[in-house]
Every structure is written in C-alpha cells, then in structure tokens.
N, C-alpha and C positions, 0 to 999 in steps of 0.2 A: 449403356449405363453411364450416367454423368458422375463427376467426381467433385466432392466437397472436401477440402483439405484444411485442417486446423493446425497451426503452428503454435506449440506451447500447451502443455497439459497442467498448467497451474490453475488458479481459481477460475479465471475467466474462460480459458479454453475448455476446461472440464465441464463447466456449466453449459457452454454453447453446444458441446457434443451431446450432452444429455437432452437438452431442449430440442435440438434438431433431429436427433434419433427418434424422438417421439412424434415430430411433425412431418418428417419426410417419408415418402414411400420407398421402402427398402428395395423394391423391384426397379426403381428408377434412379436412386442415388446411392453411391458408395461413399461412406464417411470414413475418413482417415484422420488420426491425430498423431502428431510427431512431438517427441520430447526425448532428451538424452538422459533423464534421470528417472529411476523407478520410484523414488520416495516423494510423497506429497507432504509438505510442511504447512501446518496451521500457523501462518506467519504472525497473526495478532498475538499468539501465545509466546513469541520470543520475548516480548516486553516483561513477562512475569518470571522468566527463568533467572535473571540476575538476583532477584529478591527471594528465591527459594519457593515461590508459589507454584511453579510448574517445573518439571524436569524435561529432558529430551523426549522421554517416552510419551509425555502428554501431548506432543505436537506433531507426531509423525504417524503416517499410515501408508500402506502401498498404494500407489496411484491406480493400479489396475483394479482395486476394489471399487472404484467409482466410474469405470468405463462401462457403458451399456453393452449388452451382448449384440453381436452382429456387426460391430464396428472394427475397423482395422487399426491396430496400434503399431506404430513404427518407432523403435528406440534408436536414436542416433542424433548426432550434432548437425545443426543446419549450417551449411556453408554460405549459401546465398539464395535469394529469390531472383528469378528472371521473369519479371511481370510481363514483358512483351511476348515472351515465349510461353507464358502460362505454365511455368514449371518451377520446382524448387530442387536445388542441388544439395545433397547431404555431404558431409565431410568424408564419408567412406565411399563416395562415388555413385551412390544410388540417386536416381532421378525420379521425382514424383510430379506428375502433371495434375492440373486441376481445371475445373470450370468455374468454381468459386473458391476463393482463398480467404480464410479468417486468420489474421495475425494477432496472436495473444502471447507474444514472447516476453512481456513484462518489462520490469526495470531492475537494475542491480546497483549495489553500492560500488563506487569506484574510488577507493582511497588513494589510488595511484595518481589521481588528478590534483592532489594537493602535496606540494613539496614537503618531505619529511614526515608525512602522516604514517606511512607504512614503513617505518624504519626499525631501529633496534628496540624501541619501546612498544611496538605493536603487540598487543595481547599480553603485555607486561604491565604497562601503566597507561596505555592507550587502547581503548576497546570500542567496538561497535556492538549494537544489540540487534541489528537487522539481519544477521546470519546466525545459524544455529551454533557455529563455531565461536563467534564473538560473544553471543549470549551466555554460553556455557563457560567460556574463559572468564568472563566478568563475574559470573556467579562464584567461581572458585576464588577470585581475587577479593570480592566483597566479604567472604566468610572470614578472611584473615585481616582485613584492613582495619586499622585502628583510628582512622580519621585523617583529615587534612583538607586540601582544596579540591573539591569535586567540580569540574567544569563540564557542562553539557553544551556542545557546540554543533549547530546546524551549519554546514559548509555553504550551501546555496540551495535555492528552490528551483524546480519542484522536487519534492521528496515523496517517497511512499508514506502513506498515513501521516499527514502533517501534524496530527495531534499527539502522535506517539512520543516525541521528545518531551513535550509538556507532561504527559502521563509519567514518563520516566522520572522527571524532577519531583513530581508529587509523591510518587511511590518511594523515591529515595528519602524524602522527608519522613515518611511513615516508617520505612525500614530501619533507618538509623535511630529514630525515636524508640522503636521497639527494642533495638539492641542496646539502648541506654547511652549512646555516644553522639546523639544529634548535636550537642553543644561543641563537639570536636570536629564536626563536618560543616565546612562552608560550601553551600550549594550555590552555584553560579550558572545561570542560564544565558547563553550567548547566541544571538541569532542575527542573520542578515536582514530580517524584517524590521519595520519601524516599531513593532510592538510584539506582544507574545504570540500572535496568531495572524493568519492572512486576512480574516474578516474583521473590520474595525470594532463592531459591537462585541463580538466574542473575544476579540483581543483585549478590550477594556476589562471584561469580566475575568478572563483568565489571568490577566496581568495583576488584578487585585488579589486573585487567589495565590499567585506567586508571592506577593507582598505579605499576605497574612501568614504564609508558611515560612517567612523569613528566607526566601530564596531570591537572591539578587538577579536582576535582569539587566543585561547589556544589549540594547538593540543596535541595528545598523552596523554590525561588525562583520566585515567581509574578509574571511581568512585568506591569507596569501601563502603561509608556510607554517611549519612547526619547528621551533628551536628545541632540539632534543637535549641540549646541554643544560638549559636553565631549569626545567623544561617550561615552555610557554607556547601559546598560539600567537601568531603575529599577523596582524591585518595588513592589507596593502598599503595603508597609511602609516605603518610601523607601530601602531598601537599594540601593546603586548598585554596578555593576560596569562599569569603563571598558573600552573596546575600541579597537583600531586597525582591526580587521576583524571584523565580526559576521556569522556564518553562522547564519541564523535558520530555525527550523522553525515557521512561523506557525500560528495556529489553523487547524484543518482543519474544513471544513463540507461538508454535502451540497449537491446541486445546488439552485439558487434556484427551479427549477420545482417542487421538492418543497414549498418554503415557499408558493409561489403556490397550490399545490393543497391546502394545509391538511392535509398528510399527515405532516409531520415533527415532530420534537422541537425543542428550542431551537437545535440545531446542524443542522437540516434532515436528520437521519437518521430513517429510517422505523421505527417500533416494529414489531418482527418476532418471531415465535415462534422462540426460540433453537434449537429442534430441527427443526421442519418447514420453516422459512424462509418460512412463509406470513405475509402481513401480519396483524397483530392486529385490524385494523379491517375488512378486506375479503377475503372468501373467494376471490375470483377474482384476487387480486393476490398475487404472490410477489416476494420481494426477495433479492438476492444481492450479495455482495462488500461494498465500502466503503459502499454506500447503506444498509445495515442499521444498527440501533442495538445490535447484539449486543456482548456483552463479550468478543469474540474479537479477535485482531489484524486490522487492516486491511492484509492482505498478499496477494500473488498466490497463495501456497500455500494460504491459507485459501479464497480464491475457487475454486481448483481442487478442493479437497476438498468444498466446498459444492456445486459443480456436479454431482458424482456423486449427492449426497443429493437435490438439488432435481430432478434428472431423474427419479429414482424417484418422488418425491412428486407431480410434475406428471402423470406417467403414471397414478398411482393416482387422482388427482383427476379426470382425464378419464374413467376407468373407474368412477368412483363408489365406489372402495375407500377404506378408512381410510388416512391418511398415516402409514405405519409407519417410514419411513426417518428416522433421528434424527441430526442433526449434533451432535458432541460438543465443538465448539470447536477441533478439531485445527489446529495451526499447526506449520510446519517451516521453520526459517530458517537459512541459512548466514550467518555473520557474518564478513566479511572483516576480518582483524586486522593486515594489513600484513606486509611482508617475506616474501611468498609463503605465508602461513599463514591459516587460518581456523578458526572455531569453529562447531559445529552444535548447534542446540537443537530439541527436539521436545516439544510439550506440548499440553494441551487445557484446557477450562473448569476441570477439577477437579485435574489432575495437573501439578505443576511440572516443568520440565526436569530430566531425570535423566541420570546417566552411563551409558555402554554403547556398543553398536555399532548402526549403521543402514545400510541397511535390513535386511541379513541378520543375524540374531541370532548373536553370537559371531564373526562374520566381518567385517561392515562392508560396504564398505571405509571408511565414514565413522565418525568417533568423536564421540560426544555429549559436550558440555561439555568438550572438549579442543581445544587449539590444534594443528592438524596441517596438513601440506602437502596431504594428500588432501582435507581439507575445503575448502581454497582451490581445488583443481582442480574440486571439485563446484560451487563458486560460479561459476567461469568457464565450466564446461560447461553451466550452467543456461540460458544465453542460447540455445544451439542447441536445447536441449530445448523452450524456450518457443516459438520460431518453428515448430519442426517437429512438435511433439506436443501441447503444452498448448493453444495457441490453436485447433488443429484438432480438439480434443475427443477425441484418441486415448487409449484406456485405458492407464494406466501400472500397473506391478506394485507399487503402494503403496496400501494401504487408505485409504479416505476418513476413517475414524475411527482414532484413535491406537491403536497396538498396544503392549503392554507387553513383547513378546518382545525379548530382547536388552538390556533396560534393567536397571540395578542399583539396588536400593532402598537 
C-alpha cells in the first residue's frame, strides 16, 4: 500500500483530500491528512465580524465534517519534514512516511515581525482581522468607539487575500455612516504598494473608489515600528502617521515547520514550480495554496483553481506521465464595497483584471470591474458555496485557468 500524506487541513488541504479520495484506488493508496486543530474557519468571513455582519458562529465548523470516509486523520503539530528520508516528524514524536507529500500548511500573520506592533496596545487600540480573536476583539471595540483616526496599514506583501484590506476600508465607510458618525472618523489606507492594489488597472479603479468614499490613501509606506506613546506607525524613513485605532495586516509568513525543515524562503514559503505546483527541490513533494512562493494571490479562489491542476498532475506523477496540467495564476475575487454593492475582478499571472461579464459571456450575472448589487450577492452567497461545494471538492462549472470569454480588451 502506497502512502499519500497531506500536511494541513485548511481550505487547500481539505479540497485535495476530497478530490484524491475520489480519484485514487483505496486498495492501492492510503490517504492521511495532518493538522493540529479540530476547527475549520471560513476565513473570508473574518472580514464581516468587526462590522456585526457575522459572528464567530457563522465562520466555524468541525474539520472532521469535511473529511471523506476511509481516510486517516492525524491530529498533531508538525515538527519538521525530512524530504530526503520521505518522512514527517510530529512534535509528539510520531513519524509519518510517504510516497507523495502535499504541503498545504498555509500562511499566518506575524505581528512579532514589526517592532512595537504586538505591545500593550494589542487588541486595545491595535487590531488585526485575519484571526478570529482579532476580528472579535475589533467588533467589541467598534461597538463603543466614538470616532477618531482609523488607520488601516498593510505591513508588507505578500498577504492572504490582498483585496481584504481594501474591503475593510470600504466597509468601515459604510459601517460608520450607518452609525451616524462617519464625519467623526478619518479613514486612512496606508500601503507599501505604489497604489491601492497590486495590479495597475485594478489599482486605478480601486484608488478612485477610495477617493469617492473620502478615504485617504498613502502609498509606498514601509512600516518599521510602532510608537506606542504617541501612538503612531513609523516608516523606515521616519515618516509618521498617528492613529487612534490601527487595523494592521501584519507580515504574513509560512508555517514555522517549513523553516525547521529547511524547505522555505525567507518568509517560509516553499519554492514551487508556478505551473505544475511541484516543489522545485523534491520530485515527490507538491505544494498548494498559501504555502507556495508563487506570484499569484494567496486567496481561497486560487487554492480552488490550483486544486484542479494539482489533482491532474499528481495522477500523472503516479502513472509516470509528464505533468501537463499548468496553473496560470488564475484568481477571482469579490470585493465588498459597502452599501450592498461589490466589485468582481478576474486575472492571472499575465492578464490584468478586465471589464466584462462573468461567468457567462455577455450575460453574467456578475460584472467585472464594476460596482453592482449582484456582485455583493455573489460575495454573500460564496459562504454557502464554500461549505457545501468547495471544501468537499465538488466540481464547479468554472475553468481552473482564466477564460477570456466575456471580457473586453
């Protein structure tokens, strides 16, 4: 019996387990998934918690609800991978061998990477919304806040879901308008990028949206530390921006087990072939989702598209065929813009977001690079799709690679 081992039971790892359980012969392959936590979080929902749209209950389910029968589930922390010996060591001393390894250990925020960020103001006046603890603490703070300088700061790229900080700014504009104190809240978006977003065309449109909502934009700000006394964020060039409430998107890094294994780059992301999703260093190791160092977005939609490609390539590797399935960097993101509207973008490694209709050419119902109510409904409906289709590895009528049908040049 051969062994296929998956590290990480988040979005990408769970999808791969379901897809491969369906494809591989159970008499020939033993499938095992490893994770240290029993709870699965719907991470896109963290964005809505500070604004009272979701609560903790709306974003959690038991991970075991999504594992297919007949697969082995190992709960435990990963110490390190020993790729030359084809085995994984767990923190409690257990050893798991493999014939094929899929690394889906994700990315985590690391506020400890910025001086002063996780100090006495942490979860008092400085908050993240990329963790359930941060999102819930910020929700409690916003309920009582009477206004002031709200600074939203991206520490450095890459980050999970690059549009989420912009969505947060848009929703803050809506939320404080609804509370009747928008004139008392100065919303300031501070980013290390040259504009509002990574892609120039989308950056221009999203920058205009910030301007229309009276949200200040400061680009090319590289945070060096937090001055807790003033309080203010301070760039490496000593430029300062004062705040009354700081919403931070800290440095994102891969799992520390990747560093202990000597398999990652300086941010613990694994060097990965951008098309086949195979590790550049080890032929029997494949990488998916946020754990890769690919120049694609670290987003759930990307992991979903990658899962289709990786399934084909793992089946090819098992059968000794060339890996012909090629991931093109496809990303598809709904951007909640507040007041019941949203924007949709669709792009890949080489093509910027373009206007048009999606997914049906000329029909939609979603509009690309336009702010519409239907796009908002798409964002809201996605949670149901996530729990009922995506995690279970169900095929969706959307191609893994980006289609140009319906797009306008």
